[in-house]
C-alpha positions in Angstrom: 121.9 -195.5 117.6 125.1 -196.3 119.0 127.0 -198.4 121.3 127.6 -197.2 124.9 131.5 -197.4 124.6 132.1 -195.6 121.5 129.6 -192.6 122.8 131.7 -192.7 125.7 134.8 -192.9 123.6 134.1 -190.1 121.5 133.2 -188.3 125.2 137.3 -188.4 126.6 136.4 -191.2 128.5 138.7 -193.2 127.3 140.0 -195.9 125.1 136.4 -197.9 124.1 138.6 -201.2 125.2 138.6 -199.0 128.3 134.8 -197.6 127.6 134.2 -201.3 127.9 136.1 -202.3 131.2 134.1 -199.4 133.2 130.4 -200.5 131.4 131.5 -204.9 132.7 132.6 -203.4 136.1 129.2 -201.1 136.7 130.7 -197.4 136.7 128.5 -196.3 133.8 124.4 -195.7 134.2 122.2 -194.2 131.8 118.9 -192.0 133.4 119.3 -193.2 136.5 119.7 -197.0 135.4 123.8 -199.0 135.6 124.6 -200.9 132.3 126.8 -203.5 132.7 125.7 -205.5 129.2 128.5 -204.1 126.4 126.3 -204.9 123.0 123.9 -202.0 125.0 123.1 -198.5 122.7 121.4 -196.1 122.7 120.9 -191.9 121.6 123.1 -190.3 123.1 121.0 -186.9 122.7 117.3 -188.3 123.8 119.6 -190.5 127.2 121.0 -189.0 129.9 124.9 -190.8 130.1 127.1 -190.8 133.9 130.4 -192.8 134.4 130.8 -192.7 138.4 127.8 -190.9 138.1 129.6 -188.1 137.0 127.7 -186.1 133.4 129.9 -186.5 130.7 129.4 -184.3 127.8 130.3 -185.0 124.3 134.3 -182.3 124.0 136.2 -181.7 121.0 139.4 -184.3 120.1 142.5 -183.0 120.7 145.6 -184.3 120.3 148.6 -183.8 122.4 152.8 -185.4 122.5 154.3 -185.3 126.5 157.6 -185.7 127.0 156.6 -188.8 130.0 160.0 -188.5 132.3 160.3 -191.6 135.0 158.8 -191.5 137.8 155.2 -190.6 136.5 152.1 -192.8 136.1 149.6 -193.3 132.7 146.6 -194.0 134.8 143.8 -191.4 135.7 143.9 -192.6 138.8 145.9 -193.4 141.7 145.0 -193.6 144.7 148.9 -193.0 146.2 148.8 -189.8 145.0 151.5 -190.3 142.3 152.7 -187.7 139.6 150.7 -188.7 136.5 151.3 -188.2 132.7 147.9 -186.1 132.6 149.6 -183.8 135.2 151.5 -182.3 132.9 148.2 -181.3 130.4 146.8 -178.5 133.5 146.0 -176.3 130.5 143.8 -179.3 129.1 140.1 -178.4 129.8 140.0 -181.7 128.1 139.3 -185.4 129.7 142.6 -187.0 128.2 144.4 -190.1 128.4 147.6 -192.6 127.2 147.0 -193.8 123.7 149.1 -196.6 125.1 151.5 -197.0 128.4 155.4 -197.1 129.8 155.4 -197.9 133.0 156.9 -195.8 135.3 160.7 -195.9 134.9 160.3 -195.9 131.2 161.0 -192.0 129.6 159.9 -190.8 126.2 156.8 -189.6 124.4 153.0 -190.4 125.3 150.6 -189.5 122.8 147.8 -188.2 124.9 143.9 -188.0 123.5 140.7 -188.1 124.0 139.5 -189.6 120.6 138.5 -193.3 121.6 138.2 -194.1 117.5 141.6 -192.9 116.5 143.1 -194.6 120.1 142.1 -198.5 119.6 143.7 -199.0 115.9 147.3 -196.9 117.6 147.2 -199.5 120.7 146.0 -202.9 118.9 149.2 -205.2 117.6 147.1 -205.9 114.3 147.7 -202.7 113.1 151.5 -202.8 113.6 152.2 -199.1 114.4 154.9 -199.1 114.5 156.6 -197.7 118.7 160.4 -196.3 118.6 162.6 -196.7 121.7 165.9 -195.8 122.3 167.4 -198.8 125.0 170.6 -198.4 127.2 171.4 -202.8 128.1 173.8 -203.8 130.4 176.7 -205.7 128.5 177.3 -205.7 125.1 174.7 -207.7 122.8 175.6 -209.4 120.2 174.4 -210.3 116.5 173.4 -213.3 118.2 170.9 -211.2 120.5 169.6 -209.2 117.8 168.4 -211.7 115.7 166.9 -213.2 118.6 164.9 -210.2 119.7 163.8 -210.3 115.4 163.3 -214.1 115.1 160.8 -214.0 118.8 161.0 -214.1 122.1 158.8 -216.3 124.5 157.2 -214.7 127.4 155.0 -216.2 129.8 152.3 -214.5 127.7 152.9 -215.7 124.4 156.3 -215.1 121.7 157.3 -211.3 120.8 159.3 -210.4 118.3 161.1 -206.7 117.6 159.8 -205.2 113.8 164.2 -203.9 113.8 167.4 -203.6 116.2 170.8 -202.0 116.0 173.1 -200.9 118.0 173.3 -196.9 118.4 176.0 -196.4 120.7 178.8 -198.2 124.2 178.7 -196.3 127.0 180.6 -197.6 129.6 179.7 -201.1 130.5 177.0 -201.0 127.9 174.8 -200.3 124.9 172.6 -198.0 123.6 170.1 -199.8 121.0 167.4 -199.1 119.2 164.8 -200.9 119.1 161.7 -201.3 117.0 158.5 -202.6 118.5 154.8 -203.4 116.3 153.2 -205.4 119.5 152.5 -203.7 123.0 152.6 -206.8 125.9 153.5 -205.0 129.1 156.9 -204.7 129.5 158.0 -206.2 126.6 161.3 -204.5 125.9 162.4 -204.9 129.2 161.4 -208.7 129.6 163.1 -209.5 126.3 165.6 -208.1 127.0 166.3 -209.9 130.0 165.6 -213.2 128.9 169.5 -212.6 126.5 170.5 -211.6 129.7 171.2 -208.1 129.7 168.9 -205.6 131.9 167.6 -202.3 131.0 169.1 -199.2 132.4 167.4 -196.6 130.6 164.7 -196.6 128.2 162.8 -193.6 126.4 160.3 -193.9 124.0 161.6 -191.3 120.5 158.5 -192.4 118.1 154.7 -193.1 117.6 154.4 -194.4 113.6 155.5 -190.9 112.0 154.8 -188.8 115.6 158.5 -188.2 117.3 159.8 -186.5 120.4 162.5 -184.2 119.1 163.4 -181.6 120.8 160.5 -182.0 122.4 161.7 -180.4 126.7 161.0 -183.6 129.4 157.3 -182.8 131.1 157.0 -180.7 128.5 154.2 -181.1 126.0 153.2 -179.9 122.7 150.2 -180.3 119.8 150.6 -182.7 117.2 150.2 -180.4 113.6 148.3 -181.5 111.5 150.4 -183.1 109.0 151.2 -185.4 111.8 147.8 -186.4 112.6 146.5 -186.6 108.5 149.9 -189.2 108.5 148.9 -191.3 111.3 145.5 -191.1 109.8 146.6 -192.0 107.1 148.7 -195.2 107.8 145.5 -196.5 110.5 143.2 -196.6 107.5 146.1 -198.5 105.5 146.4 -201.1 107.7 142.4 -201.4 108.2 142.8 -201.8 104.7 145.3 -203.9 104.9 142.8 -206.0 107.7 139.6 -206.8 105.4 141.9 -207.8 102.8 143.4 -210.5 104.8 139.5 -211.6 106.4 138.7 -211.4 102.5 141.3 -214.0 101.8 140.9 -216.1 104.9 137.1 -216.3 104.5 137.3 -217.1 100.5 139.2 -220.0 101.2 137.8 -221.2 104.1 135.9 -224.9 103.1 132.6 -225.3 101.7 129.6 -226.4 103.8 129.5 -230.5 103.5 127.6 -231.7 100.6 129.0 -228.9 98.5 130.7 -228.5 95.7 
């Protein structure tokens, strides 16, 4: 017996978090019965599962790197008919989704897969997977600006910080920066720099962990290599181990029940 969101993720529907939203919205049925309980467990070989009345089937996991151009959306469903990153993979039979997002006006590396189990830790901030960006900003950020980005900037949804920031080169009245994040809030870099008075003119992601964009042409895709995939999984496994050890230490420090020694 497996949780319904895990089954959906393995079938390439999306990350477990995304599958949870489908379940809560009542878009998932098991043997024709609508399921809305996130804790539902079933035997995937003994029941028929459908999303929006379309039966799902297990798929071979695939992993692709895409160089997303400006103007493309990371969603798989856009009622407005705008271009989507998934449209850049017409030759891929599996139903893939973007691991993390780049907004419409940003460009660069997208990891696209149908492996929900790998996608979840890559998107969750507690795993600390570094994402590297080249950012063109208006003006000349100062060392004090860099320190503020490293220390943390308060936004409407909390405090965010960069893991590293360095100046790359000037371009007219603007400056290219290299920024590394381990979080993933919506439009985080743009909002952080705007808070410091530096509008982002261009934003390009060049790496997710060990996977790099390198010289992949804009609008093109390539398979993730076996060595890249192995390194990515090792990174996730190491991060998961650190999280579990931290949780164990926290539990050991928890005071005993009242009246105990």
